[in-house]
C-alpha positions in Angstrom: 96.4 64.2 50.1 93.6 66.8 48.9 92.2 66.0 45.5 89.9 68.5 45.0 90.9 71.8 44.1 88.8 74.9 44.1 89.1 76.4 40.7 88.5 79.9 41.5 90.6 80.3 44.5 93.2 77.1 43.9 92.3 75.8 47.5 92.1 71.7 47.7 90.2 69.7 50.2 90.1 65.9 50.5 86.8 65.6 49.9 84.1 66.6 47.1 81.3 67.6 49.5 83.7 70.0 51.0 84.7 71.1 48.0 81.2 71.8 47.1 80.1 73.8 50.4 83.2 75.9 50.0 82.1 76.9 46.4 79.3 78.4 47.1 81.7 81.4 48.1 82.4 81.5 44.7 79.2 80.3 43.0 78.6 82.8 39.8 74.7 82.7 40.7 75.4 85.5 43.1 72.5 88.4 43.8 74.7 91.6 44.2 74.1 94.2 46.3 73.8 97.4 44.9 74.5 99.7 48.0 77.3 97.7 49.5 78.9 95.0 47.0 78.0 92.2 49.0 76.8 89.1 47.0 74.3 86.1 48.4 73.9 83.4 46.7 70.0 83.1 47.6 68.1 86.2 46.7 65.7 85.9 50.1 69.1 86.6 52.2 69.6 89.3 49.5 66.3 90.8 50.4 66.5 90.1 54.1 70.0 91.9 53.6 68.9 95.3 51.9 66.9 96.1 55.1 70.1 97.1 56.3 70.3 100.1 53.8 66.9 100.7 53.8 66.4 100.6 57.3 63.1 98.9 56.8 61.4 96.9 60.1 58.2 96.3 58.4 57.6 94.0 61.7 55.8 95.8 65.1 56.1 94.1 68.2 52.1 95.8 69.6 52.9 95.4 73.1 56.4 97.6 73.3 56.2 99.5 70.0 59.6 98.1 68.8 60.4 97.6 65.3 62.1 94.5 63.6 63.3 93.5 60.0 62.5 89.9 60.1 59.3 88.0 61.5 60.7 85.4 63.5 62.8 88.1 65.3 59.4 89.8 66.3 58.3 86.2 67.1 61.3 85.9 69.3 61.0 89.4 71.2 57.6 88.6 71.7 58.5 85.8 74.6 59.4 88.7 77.2 55.5 90.1 76.7 53.7 86.3 75.7 50.4 86.0 78.3 51.2 82.4 77.2 53.8 82.0 80.2 54.8 79.0 82.5 56.3 81.0 85.4 58.6 79.3 87.8 57.3 79.6 91.4 60.8 80.0 92.5 62.5 83.1 90.9 59.4 84.1 88.6 60.8 84.0 85.6 58.5 82.8 82.4 59.0 80.3 79.7 57.0 80.0 76.6 57.4 76.2 76.5 56.6 74.1 79.1 59.8 72.1 78.3 62.3 75.0 79.0 60.6 75.6 82.4 60.8 71.9 83.6 65.1 72.2 82.3 65.0 75.8 84.7 63.6 74.3 87.6 66.5 72.1 88.2 68.4 75.2 88.9 66.4 75.4 91.9 66.0 71.9 92.9 69.6 71.0 92.0 68.3 68.0 90.4 71.0 66.3 88.1 69.3 62.7 87.7 72.6 61.4 85.4 75.3 60.8 87.2 79.1 59.8 85.9 80.5 56.7 87.4 83.7 57.6 86.3 84.3 61.2 88.2 80.9 61.4 90.2 80.1 64.6 88.4 75.8 64.5 88.1 74.0 66.4 85.2 70.4 67.5 84.2 70.3 65.5 81.1 71.1 62.2 79.3 72.8 63.8 76.2 75.0 65.8 78.4 76.2 62.4 80.5 76.9 60.9 77.0 78.8 63.5 76.0 80.5 64.2 79.3 81.9 60.2 79.5 84.1 60.5 76.1 86.0 63.0 78.3 87.2 59.7 80.6 87.4 57.5 77.8 89.4 59.9 75.4 86.7 58.8 72.5 87.4 61.0 70.3 85.4 59.1 67.1 85.0 62.1 64.2 88.1 63.2 63.0 88.4 66.4 60.6 89.8 64.7 56.9 91.6 68.8 56.7 93.6 69.0 59.5 93.4 65.5 61.6 91.9 67.4 64.7 89.2 65.0 66.3 85.9 65.9 68.3 83.5 64.1 70.7 80.6 64.5 68.3 79.7 64.7 64.6 77.9 68.4 65.3 81.1 70.0 66.8 83.2 68.3 63.7 80.8 69.9 60.8 81.2 73.4 62.6 85.1 73.1 63.1 84.7 72.3 59.5 83.6 75.3 58.5 87.3 76.8 59.4 88.5 75.0 56.5 85.7 75.6 53.8 85.2 79.6 55.3 81.6 78.9 55.7 79.6 81.2 57.7 75.6 79.9 56.8 73.9 81.7 59.8 73.3 85.3 58.8 72.1 88.2 61.0 69.1 90.1 58.9 69.4 92.9 61.1 73.2 93.5 60.6 74.7 91.3 57.9 76.7 89.7 60.3 77.4 85.8 59.5 78.2 82.4 62.0 79.3 79.1 61.3 76.6 77.6 63.7 73.2 79.0 64.7 73.8 78.9 68.0 76.1 81.8 68.0 73.5 83.5 65.6 70.7 83.4 68.1 73.5 84.6 71.0 73.8 87.5 68.6 70.5 88.3 67.6 69.9 88.7 70.9 71.9 92.0 71.2 69.3 93.3 68.5 66.3 91.9 70.4 67.6 92.3 73.8 66.5 89.7 75.3 68.4 88.2 78.1 67.0 85.1 79.4 69.8 83.7 81.9 69.4 85.3 85.7 72.0 85.2 88.3 70.1 84.1 91.1 72.3 85.9 93.3 72.6 89.6 92.2 69.5 89.5 89.4 72.3 90.2 86.4 71.2 88.5 83.5 72.8 87.4 80.7 72.2 86.2 76.7 73.4 82.8 77.3 73.7 80.5 80.2 77.3 79.9 79.4 78.0 83.6 80.8 75.9 82.8 83.3 77.4 79.9 84.5 80.9 81.5 84.3 79.5 84.9 86.3 77.9 82.4 89.3 81.8 81.4 89.7 82.4 84.8 91.3 79.5 84.5 93.8 80.6 80.9 94.6 84.8 81.7 94.1 85.0 78.5 92.4 87.8 77.8 89.8 87.5 75.1 88.4 90.7 75.7 85.7 93.6 75.4 87.3 97.3 76.0 85.7 99.5 72.4 85.6 102.6 75.2 85.6 101.9 77.5 88.4 98.7 76.0 90.0 97.1 79.3 89.6 93.1 78.9 88.8 90.7 80.6 86.5 87.0 80.4 86.5 86.9 79.8 82.8 88.8 77.6 80.4 89.8 80.2 77.9 91.5 82.3 80.4 93.4 79.7 81.4 94.6 78.6 77.7 95.4 82.5 77.2 97.6 82.1 80.8 99.4 79.4 79.4 100.8 81.4 76.7 102.6 83.0 79.3 104.7 79.8 80.2 104.8 78.5 76.3 105.8 82.1 75.2 103.3 81.3 72.3 101.9 84.4 70.9 99.8 83.0 67.8 98.0 86.6 66.9 100.7 88.6 64.5 100.0 91.9 63.5 100.6 92.2 59.9 102.0 95.7 60.1 104.6 95.8 62.5 104.6 91.7 62.8 104.2 92.3 66.7 102.8 89.5 68.2 99.9 88.6 70.8 99.0 86.0 73.4 95.0 86.8 72.7 93.0 88.1 69.6 91.5 90.8 71.6 95.2 92.5 72.7 96.0 92.1 68.4 92.4 93.7 67.5 93.2 96.9 69.9 97.2 96.8 68.8 95.8 97.3 65.0 93.7 100.6 65.7 97.3 102.1 66.4 97.9 101.5 62.3 94.6 102.4 61.3 94.3 105.7 63.7 90.6 103.9 64.3 88.8 105.4 67.8 85.8 103.6 67.9 84.6 104.4 71.7 84.1 108.0 72.2 83.0 109.9 75.3 79.3 111.6 75.5 81.0 114.0 78.0 83.6 115.7 76.2 83.7 113.7 72.7 87.3 112.6 73.6 88.2 109.4 71.9 89.8 106.1 73.1 91.2 102.7 71.1 89.9 100.7 74.3 86.1 100.6 76.0 88.1 99.8 79.4 90.1 102.9 78.5 86.7 105.1 78.2 85.6 103.7 80.7 87.8 104.9 83.3 87.8 108.5 81.7 84.4 108.8 82.3 84.6 108.7 86.2 86.6 112.1 86.1 83.1 113.5 84.5 81.0 111.5 87.6 83.8 111.7 90.2 83.1 107.9 90.2 86.0 105.8 92.8 84.5 102.4 92.7 87.5 101.0 94.8 88.2 101.4 98.1 91.5 100.8 100.1 90.2 98.5 103.1 93.4 100.3 105.2 92.5 104.2 104.8 89.6 104.4 103.0 91.0 106.2 100.2 89.0 106.0 96.8 90.3 105.5 93.0 89.0 105.0 89.8 90.9 102.5 88.5 91.8 99.0 90.2 95.6 98.8 89.2 95.8 102.4 91.0 94.6 101.2 94.0 96.6 97.9 93.8 100.1 100.1 93.7 98.7 102.6 96.6 97.7 99.5 98.7 101.8 98.5 98.8 102.7 102.1 101.0 100.4 100.1 104.2 101.9 96.7 103.5 105.3 98.0 102.2 105.9 95.3 99.2 107.9 96.2 96.5 107.8 93.5 94.2 110.1 94.8 91.5 113.9 94.2 92.2 117.2 96.2 90.0 119.1 93.5 88.7 122.3 96.0 89.3 122.1 97.5 92.4 119.5 95.3 94.0 116.8 98.1 95.1 113.0 97.3 95.2 110.3 99.4 94.1 106.6 99.5 94.4 106.1 99.7 91.0 107.1 98.7 87.5 107.6 101.5 86.1 109.9 103.3 89.0 112.3 100.9 88.0 112.6 100.9 84.1 113.3 105.2 85.1 115.6 104.1 87.8 117.4 101.5 86.0 118.2 104.2 83.2 121.0 105.4 86.3 123.1 102.4 85.1 122.3 102.1 81.6 122.7 106.3 81.0 119.4 106.4 78.6 117.9 109.4 78.6 115.1 108.9 75.9 113.2 112.3 76.4 114.7 115.1 74.7 113.1 118.4 74.6 113.3 120.0 71.1 114.0 123.4 72.4 117.5 122.9 73.7 118.6 119.2 73.0 118.3 118.7 77.1 117.7 114.8 77.9 115.6 113.4 80.6 115.1 109.7 81.7 111.3 110.2 82.2 108.8 111.8 79.8 106.7 113.8 82.6 110.3 115.5 83.5 110.2 116.8 80.0 107.0 117.7 79.9 107.5 120.3 83.3 111.1 120.8 81.8 109.8 122.1 78.3 107.1 124.6 80.3 110.5 126.8 81.4 110.6 127.2 77.4 106.6 127.6 76.9 106.2 129.9 80.2 103.7 127.8 81.2 102.4 127.5 84.7 99.4 125.2 84.9 99.2 124.6 88.9 97.3 127.7 90.7 97.0 128.4 94.0 93.4 129.1 95.0 94.8 130.9 97.8 96.6 133.7 96.8 96.7 132.8 92.8 100.2 131.9 92.7 100.7 129.5 89.7 103.5 126.9 89.4 105.0 124.5 86.5 104.0 121.2 88.3 101.3 119.8 90.7 104.2 118.4 93.3 105.5 122.5 93.7 102.3 123.7 94.4 101.2 120.7 97.0 104.3 121.9 99.0 103.8 125.4 98.4 99.9 125.4 99.5 101.1 123.5 103.0 102.4 127.5 104.1 98.7 128.2 103.6 97.2 125.5 105.7 100.4 125.5 108.1 100.9 121.4 107.1 103.5 119.4 108.4 103.4 116.0 107.3 107.0 114.8 107.5 107.9 114.2 111.3 111.5 113.8 112.8 111.5 110.3 114.6 114.6 111.3 117.0 113.1 115.0 118.1 109.5 115.2 116.7 110.5 118.4 115.0 108.1 118.8 111.7 108.6 119.5 108.2 106.5 120.5 105.1 108.8 118.4 102.5 110.9 115.3 103.1 113.9 116.8 101.6 113.7 119.1 104.5 113.4 116.2 106.8 116.1 114.2 105.1 118.5 116.6 105.7 117.7 117.7 109.0 118.2 114.1 109.7 121.4 114.1 109.2 121.7 116.8 112.1 121.0 113.7 114.6 123.9 111.2 112.9 126.6 113.9 112.6 126.4 113.2 108.9 128.1 116.3 106.9 129.1 114.2 104.0 130.0 117.2 101.2 133.1 119.0 102.3 134.8 122.1 100.8 138.2 121.3 99.0 138.9 125.0 99.9 138.5 125.2 103.4 137.1 121.3 104.7 134.4 122.8 106.1 131.5 120.1 106.3 128.0 120.1 104.8 124.8 118.1 105.5 123.8 119.1 101.9 125.5 119.4 98.7 123.4 122.3 98.0 124.7 124.6 100.9 128.4 123.3 99.8 127.7 124.4 96.4 126.6 128.2 98.2 129.8 128.0 100.4 132.1 127.6 98.0 130.9 131.0 96.5 132.6 133.1 99.3 136.3 131.4 98.2 135.4 131.7 94.0 133.5 135.2 94.1 130.4 134.0 92.6 126.8 135.4 92.8 125.0 134.2 90.1 122.1 136.1 91.2 121.5 139.9 90.4 118.8 142.2 91.1 117.4 143.9 88.1 116.3 147.1 90.1 119.7 148.0 91.8 122.0 145.4 90.2 123.2 144.5 93.2 124.2 140.5 92.9 124.1 137.2 95.6 125.5 134.1 96.0 122.2 132.3 96.1 118.0 132.4 94.2 117.0 132.6 97.9 118.8 135.8 99.1 117.7 137.8 96.0 113.9 136.5 96.3 114.0 138.2 100.2 116.1 141.4 98.7 113.8 142.1 96.0 110.9 142.4 98.1 112.9 145.8 99.5 111.7 147.3 96.1 108.3 145.9 95.6 107.5 146.4 99.4 105.9 143.0 99.6 105.5 141.7 103.2 104.4 138.0 102.5 104.6 136.8 106.2 101.8 138.1 108.6 101.9 137.9 111.8 98.5 136.7 113.2 98.8 138.0 116.6 99.4 141.7 115.9 99.0 142.0 112.0 103.0 143.1 111.6 104.3 142.1 108.2 107.8 141.0 107.4 109.7 139.9 103.9 111.2 136.7 105.1 109.5 134.0 107.3 112.6 133.2 109.6 111.9 136.9 111.0 108.3 136.5 111.5 109.0 133.0 113.4 111.9 135.2 115.6 109.4 137.9 115.7 106.3 135.6 116.9 108.2 134.2 120.0 108.1 138.0 121.4 103.6 136.9 121.4 104.8 133.7 123.0 107.9 134.1 125.1 109.3 131.4 123.6 113.0 131.0 123.4 114.2 127.9 122.7 117.8 128.4 122.4 120.0 128.4 125.7 123.6 128.5 126.9 124.4 125.4 127.7 127.2 127.3 129.9 124.6 129.9 131.9 121.6 128.8 131.2 120.3 132.3 129.3 117.6 131.5 126.5 117.4 133.5 123.2 114.6 133.9 120.8 117.4 133.2 117.9 120.0 130.7 117.0 122.5 133.6 116.0 121.9 135.6 119.1 123.1 132.5 121.2 125.8 131.8 119.0 127.2 135.5 119.8 126.3 135.7 123.6 128.2 131.9 123.8 131.7 134.0 122.3 131.5 135.7 125.9 132.2 132.6 127.5 134.4 131.4 125.1 136.6 134.7 124.8 136.0 133.9 121.0 136.2 136.9 118.9 136.4 136.0 115.2 136.0 140.2 114.0 139.1 141.6 113.8 139.9 145.5 112.0 142.0 145.3 109.2 143.3 148.9 110.3 144.2 148.2 114.2 143.8 144.7 114.7 141.6 145.0 117.0 138.8 142.0 117.8 135.0 142.3 117.9 132.8 139.3 119.0 129.8 140.6 116.7 130.5 141.8 112.9 127.8 144.7 113.9 130.2 146.1 117.0 133.0 145.8 114.0 131.6 147.9 111.5 130.7 150.6 114.0 134.6 150.1 115.2 135.6 150.8 111.5 134.0 154.3 111.1 136.6 155.1 113.9 139.3 154.8 110.9 137.3 155.9 108.2 135.3 159.0 109.8 132.2 157.5 108.5 128.9 159.2 110.7 125.8 157.7 108.7 123.3 159.2 111.7 122.4 162.9 110.8 120.4 165.0 113.2 117.4 166.4 111.4 117.4 169.5 113.7 121.1 170.6 114.0 122.7 168.6 110.6 125.4 167.1 113.5 126.4 163.3 112.5 127.2 160.0 114.6 128.7 157.2 113.8 126.2 155.0 115.9 122.5 155.0 116.2 122.5 154.7 119.8 125.1 158.0 120.0 122.1 159.9 117.5 119.3 159.0 120.0 121.3 160.1 123.2 122.4 163.8 121.3 118.6 164.3 120.3 117.3 164.2 124.1 119.1 167.6 123.9 116.5 169.1 121.6 113.8 168.0 123.1 115.1 169.2 126.7 115.3 165.1 128.1 117.9 164.8 130.7 
């Protein structure tokens, strides 16, 4: 029963004094601030508060010139400069009260004269020991009359009761923020004074409160005194353990009033609420970009500074984010912790698993607004949309050629660098693309999984089958805009168009001669190197090109796959058939520029021209 009710807000209390304390919130004797409307029950508090708006800071430090709105803040600050210090002979830290120095020195001496008889833990003060012993006895003699929660000492109960009354009697005169206990206000005020009296003896880092220093020191000692009873994982502070345990209990006590989404910690709720408010309080001083989270801004700023503080111990590669390094290290360890429940396939990253699972669900949540085509991942949609916009943001610094995505640019740049990072373990041949290696490896295993339904010919990759099938369908979907000639594949069209443009992008480093396609350059270079990698198994003769070997082998097999449709005579080369057919057509495409006589072959013309120059 709570018989004491507030007439202003109907909030009830079990004791009269709690109601009296609470009513200070509603008291009529308020002193309102004309600038912001905030009210105070004491005029002095209003006067101190108004200094926030006026910016008045009448109390100035004579040592460093820093100003404060209150005399007590100046007094606290002056301890930094104070001559009447009590210096610690161990670390040089000074104190304005001798008692504080004595307590501090126990850190260096390790003196803890008060020992708990239950667990053997030693403590530096008697009061701390008495409070500690209540953990063993379970004694909590101070219950809250509002909610029944019990506490080991009266002071902690008093602070707790302020949750129910809403009372925050300790107000910062610098910024107006209020607190339930003086300790929290004192810690907060150090933000304004810049005071950080607790210094780590290991690394020299300073802190505003002792508790934060104690937690920090566990980084150096490796101590994690708070184990989870469910999974055994340990933590450096109790608060982190409490948050962690919510993973096991499923508890999410912090709920968003806008969308109902719940969170295991208040900080995450605060960050989430910025989605609804649009608030982005953290701004990059370099480019002006704003962020909802401080951590995101810190990571972003590394773009400007070039800082990569996380280094892989295996290969030395640096990263701007710890998470990115952790994912990278799985390349070295081979770890794939995310497994698909449908097919059992494992992945290094959770995001990759999520995208993979859409194969099973058929989900394509990213739709192009231009053509309606859908995609399983946002990145693919972004790249696709560049077809409509014509955007090619990735430019090669060597030749200025542009590409729609970075991956294509990286592959292209290997033309200039000559890099071929994908090597076949069977024959040692290297490739500049992983896909090309995968296709190549099928040569060794003899796998040809793609079969033509028309002629039963098999191929090692689907793309080659698709191009082959156009022989049967007669389809030539790639047309030259200059001359109208059509081709079965895009690559052949690209090479053909170089006839019109005169482009010969593949130059020989030995003699400077240029070629329209890379394959022709490679065969040409064998003239300089003397390399003849294609050898006839019958007679041992070697050739610079595979096509030349194939034609040669027909001498041994007797194969003549090119028959003349007029007379039925067969030939082992298509070129020989073409020359033969001129007998039937009468075509003589090689005219002599001297006498206008024409010939069916270039060789016959050359022989004829000797008559004019007098060569026999």
